[in-house]
C-alpha positions in Angstrom: 1.7 4.4 -35.1 -0.1 6.5 -37.6 -3.8 7.1 -36.7 -3.6 6.0 -33.0 -5.6 8.8 -31.2 -3.2 9.2 -28.2 -4.0 12.7 -27.8 -7.6 11.6 -27.5 -6.9 8.9 -25.2 -4.7 11.0 -23.0 -7.6 13.4 -22.5 -9.6 10.8 -20.7 -6.9 10.5 -18.0 -7.0 13.8 -15.8 -3.7 12.5 -13.8 -1.5 12.8 -16.7 -2.0 16.6 -16.4 -0.2 16.4 -13.3 3.0 18.9 -13.4 6.3 18.4 -11.4 8.4 21.8 -10.9 6.5 23.3 -13.6 6.9 20.5 -16.3 4.4 18.0 -17.4 4.8 14.5 -15.2 5.7 11.6 -17.3 4.1 8.4 -16.3 6.5 5.6 -17.1 5.5 3.4 -14.0 2.7 1.4 -15.7 3.9 -2.0 -14.9 3.6 -1.0 -11.3 -0.1 0.4 -11.9 -1.6 2.4 -14.5 -3.5 5.8 -14.2 -7.3 5.7 -14.5 -9.7 7.5 -17.0 -12.4 9.9 -15.6 -14.9 7.1 -16.7 -13.6 4.7 -14.2 -13.3 7.1 -11.3 -17.1 8.2 -12.4 -18.2 4.5 -12.4 -16.9 4.0 -8.9 -18.2 7.0 -7.6 -21.7 6.5 -9.1 -22.0 3.1 -7.6 -21.2 4.2 -4.2 -23.4 7.3 -4.1 -26.4 5.8 -6.0 -26.5 2.1 -6.1 -24.5 1.1 -3.0 -25.9 -2.1 -1.2 -25.3 -5.8 -0.6 -26.6 -8.4 -2.7 -29.6 -10.9 -2.9 -32.7 -8.9 -1.9 -35.7 -7.6 -3.8 -35.1 -3.6 -3.2 -33.6 -1.4 -5.9 -30.2 -1.0 -4.8 -29.7 -4.6 -4.2 -31.0 -5.6 -7.5 -28.8 -3.2 -9.1 -25.8 -4.4 -7.5 -26.7 -8.2 -8.6 -27.0 -6.7 -12.1 -23.5 -5.0 -12.0 -22.0 -8.4 -10.8 -23.4 -10.2 -13.8 -22.5 -7.2 -16.1 -18.9 -7.2 -15.0 -18.5 -11.0 -15.2 -19.8 -10.8 -18.9 -17.4 -7.7 -19.7 -14.5 -10.1 -18.1 -15.6 -12.9 -20.2 -15.2 -10.7 -23.2 -11.8 -9.3 -22.1 -10.6 -12.9 -21.5 -12.1 -14.7 -24.2 -14.1 -17.2 -22.8 -17.6 -18.3 -23.0 -18.8 -18.6 -19.8 -18.9 -15.5 -17.6 -19.6 -17.7 -14.5 -16.0 -19.0 -14.6 -14.7 -15.6 -13.6 -14.0 -15.0 -10.1 -13.2 -11.6 -8.4 -11.0 -11.1 -5.4 -8.8 -8.5 -3.5 -5.9 -8.8 -6.0 -3.9 -11.5 -8.2 -1.8 -12.8 -5.2 -4.4 -13.2 -2.8 -6.4 -15.3 -5.6 -3.5 -17.3 -6.6 -2.9 -18.2 -2.7 -6.4 -19.6 -2.8 -6.2 -21.3 -5.7 -2.8 -22.7 -4.8 -4.7 -23.9 -1.5 -7.3 -25.7 -3.1 -5.2 -27.4 -5.6 -2.5 -28.4 -2.9 -5.5 -30.8 -1.2 -5.7 -32.9 -4.5 -2.0 -33.5 -4.7 0.4 -35.8 -3.1 4.3 -36.7 -2.6 4.5 -38.5 -6.1 3.2 -35.1 -7.6 5.7 -32.3 -9.3 4.9 -28.6 -9.4 6.8 -26.4 -12.0 7.4 -22.8 -11.7 9.7 -20.5 -13.8 12.7 -17.9 -12.6 11.2 -15.5 -14.9 8.0 -14.9 -13.0 6.7 -12.3 -10.4 6.9 -13.9 -7.0 2.9 -13.8 -7.0 3.0 -16.6 -9.4 6.1 -18.6 -7.8 5.7 -18.6 -3.8 2.0 -19.5 -3.8 3.0 -22.9 -5.7 6.1 -23.1 -3.4 3.8 -23.2 -0.6 1.4 -25.6 -2.1 4.0 -28.0 -3.0 5.2 -27.8 0.8 1.5 -28.3 2.2 1.0 -31.4 -0.1 4.5 -32.6 0.1 4.9 -32.4 -3.8 8.5 -31.8 -5.4 9.0 -28.2 -6.7 11.1 -27.6 -10.0 12.0 -24.5 -11.7 12.5 -23.8 -15.2 15.7 -21.5 -15.9 16.3 -18.5 -17.8 18.7 -17.8 -20.6 20.4 -14.4 -18.9 21.4 -13.1 -22.2 18.0 -12.1 -23.3 15.9 -13.3 -20.1 13.9 -15.8 -21.8 12.9 -19.3 -20.5 15.6 -22.0 -21.4 13.9 -24.5 -23.8 16.0 -27.4 -22.6 14.9 -26.6 -19.1 11.3 -26.5 -20.1 11.6 -30.1 -21.5 13.6 -31.3 -18.4 11.1 -29.9 -15.9 7.9 -31.0 -17.2 7.3 -34.8 -17.2 5.0 -37.5 -16.3 5.1 -36.4 -12.7 4.2 -33.0 -13.0 0.6 -31.9 -11.9 0.9 -28.2 -12.5 2.9 -25.9 -14.2 2.7 -22.0 -13.5 4.0 -19.4 -15.9 3.7 -15.8 -16.6 2.5 -14.4 -20.1 4.9 -11.9 -19.9 7.8 -10.8 -17.4 7.3 -7.6 -15.5 10.9 -7.2 -15.2 12.4 -8.0 -18.7 9.2 -7.7 -20.8 9.8 -11.1 -22.2 6.5 -12.6 -23.6 6.5 -16.2 -23.4 5.0 -19.0 -25.6 2.5 -20.1 -23.4 0.8 -22.4 -25.6 3.8 -24.5 -26.3 4.3 -24.8 -22.4 0.5 -25.6 -21.9 0.6 -28.3 -24.8 3.8 -29.9 -23.2 2.1 -29.9 -19.8 -1.2 -31.4 -21.2 0.7 -34.2 -22.7 1.3 -35.3 -19.4 -1.9 -34.7 -17.6 -0.9 -31.3 -15.9 -2.7 -28.3 -15.6 -1.5 -24.7 -16.4 -1.9 -21.4 -14.3 -1.0 -18.4 -16.2 -0.1 -15.1 -14.7 -1.5 -12.5 -17.1 -1.1 -9.4 -14.9 1.8 -7.8 -17.0 0.4 -8.9 -20.2 -3.2 -7.6 -20.0 -2.6 -3.9 -20.7 -0.5 -4.8 -23.9 -2.1 -7.6 -25.8 -5.5 -9.2 -26.4 -5.9 -12.3 -23.6 -7.4 -15.2 -25.6 -7.6 -18.2 -23.0 -8.4 -20.5 -25.8 -5.3 -19.7 -27.9 -3.2 -20.1 -24.7 -4.6 -23.3 -24.0 -4.4 -22.8 -20.0 -6.5 -24.1 -17.4 -6.6 -20.8 -15.2 -5.5 -17.3 -15.6 -5.2 -14.4 -13.3 -4.7 -10.6 -14.0 -5.4 -7.4 -12.2 -7.5 -4.5 -13.5 -5.3 -1.8 -11.9 -2.8 -2.7 -14.5 -5.2 -2.0 -17.2 -6.7 1.3 -16.1 -9.0 0.0 -13.6 -9.3 -0.2 -9.7 -7.2 -2.4 -7.2 -8.9 -5.7 -7.7 -7.9 -9.4 -8.9 -9.5 -11.6 -11.5 -9.4 -15.3 -11.5 -10.7 -17.3 -14.4 -11.0 -21.1 -14.4 -12.4 -24.1 -16.4 -15.8 -24.3 -14.7 -15.7 -28.1 -14.1 -12.7 -27.6 -12.1 -14.0 -24.5 -10.3 -17.0 -26.3 -9.3 -15.3 -29.4 -7.7 -11.8 -28.1 -6.2 -12.1 -28.1 -2.4 -12.0 -24.3 -1.8 -11.9 -22.8 1.7 -15.4 -21.1 2.3 -18.1 -20.5 5.0 -21.0 -22.9 5.5 -23.3 -20.4 4.6 -21.6 -19.5 1.0 -23.1 -20.9 -1.9 -21.6 -23.9 -3.8 -22.5 -22.2 -7.2 -19.5 -20.9 -9.2 -18.1 -18.1 -9.3 -19.2 -17.3 -5.8 -18.0 -20.2 -3.8 -14.7 -18.6 -4.6 -15.5 -15.0 -3.6 -15.0 -14.8 0.0 -17.1 -12.3 2.2 -18.5 -9.2 0.7 -16.8 -8.1 -2.5 -15.7 -4.6 -3.6 -18.6 -3.7 -5.9 -17.5 -0.4 -6.5 -14.3 -2.3 -7.8 -16.5 -4.1 -9.9 -18.1 -1.0 -11.4 -14.4 0.4 -12.0 -13.4 -2.7 -13.6 -16.4 -2.8 -16.1 -15.8 0.8 -16.8 -11.8 -0.4 -17.4 -12.7 -2.7 -20.0 -15.3 -0.2 -21.6 -12.4 2.4 -21.8 -10.4 -0.2 -23.7 -13.4 -1.1 -26.2 -13.7 2.5 -26.7 -10.2 2.8 -28.0 -11.1 0.0 -30.3 -14.1 1.5 -31.7 -12.1 4.9 -32.2 -9.6 2.8 -34.4 -12.3 0.5 -36.0 -16.1 1.0 -36.5 -18.2 2.7 -33.8 -20.5 -0.6 -33.9 -18.2 -3.3 -33.1 -19.3 -5.7 -30.5 -17.3 -5.5 -27.4 -15.0 -8.5 -27.8 -14.4 -7.4 -31.3 -13.6 -3.8 -30.2 -11.2 -5.0 -27.5 -9.6 -6.9 -30.4 -9.1 -3.9 -32.7 -8.0 -1.7 -29.6 -5.2 -4.2 -28.6 -3.9 -4.3 -32.4 -3.7 -0.6 -32.3 -2.2 -0.3 -28.7 0.3 -3.0 -29.6 1.8 -1.3 -32.6 1.7 1.9 -30.7 3.5 0.8 -27.8 5.9 -1.2 -29.9 7.1 1.9 -31.6 7.8 3.7 -28.2 9.5 0.6 -26.9 12.0 0.1 -29.4 12.6 3.9 -29.5 13.6 3.3 -25.9 15.8 0.4 -26.3 17.4 1.9 -29.2 17.9 5.0 -27.3 19.4 3.5 -24.2 21.8 1.2 -26.2 23.4 4.3 -27.5 24.3 5.3 -24.0 27.7 4.0 -23.3 27.8 1.4 -20.1 23.7 0.9 -20.3 22.9 -3.0 -20.1 19.5 -3.8 -21.0 18.1 -7.0 -19.2 15.8 -8.5 -22.0 15.5 -8.7 -25.6 17.2 -5.9 -27.6 16.6 -7.3 -31.2 13.8 -5.8 -32.9 13.3 -8.4 -35.2 11.8 -10.3 -32.2 9.4 -7.4 -31.1 6.6 -10.2 -30.9 8.5 -11.7 -27.9 8.6 -8.5 -26.2 6.2 -6.3 -24.1 7.0 -2.6 -23.8 8.9 -2.6 -20.6 12.4 -2.3 -20.6 14.9 -2.6 -17.5 18.4 -1.5 -17.4 21.3 -1.1 -15.3 24.6 1.1 -15.8 27.8 0.8 -13.7 28.1 4.5 -12.6 25.0 4.5 -10.6 22.4 2.2 -8.6 18.9 1.8 -9.9 17.6 3.8 -7.1 20.1 6.8 -7.6 18.8 6.6 -11.4 15.4 6.6 -10.3 15.5 9.3 -7.6 17.4 11.9 -10.2 14.5 11.0 -12.7 11.9 11.7 -10.2 13.2 15.1 -9.6 12.5 15.8 -13.2 9.1 14.6 -13.2 9.4 11.2 -14.7 8.1 8.4 -13.0 10.1 5.1 -13.2 10.5 2.0 -10.9 13.8 0.7 -9.5 14.4 -2.8 -7.8 13.4 -6.2 -8.3 9.6 -5.8 -8.9 8.7 -8.8 -7.0 10.4 -10.9 -9.7 12.8 -12.1 -7.1 13.7 -15.3 -8.9 14.9 -13.4 -12.2 16.7 -10.6 -10.2 18.6 -13.4 -8.3 19.2 -15.5 -11.7 20.8 -12.3 -13.2 23.0 -11.6 -9.8 21.3 -8.2 -9.6 20.3 -8.4 -5.9 19.8 -6.3 -4.0 19.7 -3.4 -6.1 17.7 -4.8 -9.1 17.5 -2.7 -12.3 15.8 0.7 -13.4 12.4 -0.1 -15.3 10.6 1.9 -17.6 7.1 0.8 -18.9 4.9 2.5 -21.6 0.9 2.3 -21.9 -1.3 3.4 -24.7 -1.2 7.1 -23.3 2.5 7.6 -23.4 4.1 9.5 -26.4 7.1 9.6 -28.3 7.8 13.1 -27.1 7.6 11.7 -23.5 10.3 9.0 -24.6 12.7 11.7 -26.3 12.4 13.7 -23.0 13.3 10.6 -20.9 16.2 9.7 -22.9 17.7 13.2 -22.9 17.4 13.2 -19.0 18.9 9.8 -18.7 22.0 10.8 -21.0 22.4 14.0 -18.5 22.3 11.8 -15.4 24.9 9.0 -16.8 26.8 11.4 -18.7 
């Protein structure tokens, strides 16, 4: 994309300067976790060194920690597009938070209820609901995928969501195929029957602006370490539900939201890093837009520019791989459907396993992933177990030159 400040962005990430065998490493491992800018590391270190304390007391570091929590909740509210910062919960990771949410919701269900998951999702948004159905006696249904392009089967959506449905769990974007789902359409159908909707936005978060109102969901989860922050999880839920659900908590814990959901002492240094990660993205927005943009508007400007930049790299990868004989891309390959795809590309080749290709790329300093990426349902549906596929994921700090080098090395490996 003309005008995207990719070199200036890269300058914020010390890790990108790493060299392997004398050459600059290429980080195409973003779907498993991004690199972090210096500002995030500084924020984590600054908290630990100068503000470290537990909450709720009148001395300086405790008050500063309370202030940090409030500031980070406000930043996350801007990141998600919600109006009430106290609808934002922090935890160890998305999976732990989703299991906690599933446990609470399962206590409100019965044998006449049905829970719907998809075969496109990461297991972190499948197995918690499988367990919740078992705990409550509810019936589990799974929305099928179209193996030709790794999209959800529309007829299966209609068949799976009905008057017995109590909850639908769906991913905003697939961390395997890159498929971007029409969450709003699914949410509308679920709400017609009075069901709630949980969205896994972990893979979506670094690529596009999250808007919970536009999605129409009731709960949403994401992970800062996928969008340039520390290892932490974020759960958003509607205030009325987060206040009334029977969440497991200690007797001494408050009943106020969001803290009734936040078990034990949180990683306050992680909160500092999450705040800094959101500010990094807002900084990008002000670089491509106006310096005085408020944070939500800056985030919107950033993701508009990021999506355009990443989209160019994504289709450079797709078209380059399609020129290699024998490559099978698992996902959308029609550039006219770019709005349905995140910049994550998975492929297989009959001459080598995904792990063999990944190992050969690693020797050349190109970091990618091989396997099922915890998207076990999809890998099984595509008959790719146990080897899975080779996955390349780009982020805003990746470049055209890196894609060219990657394609050149892959051609040599598969040649």
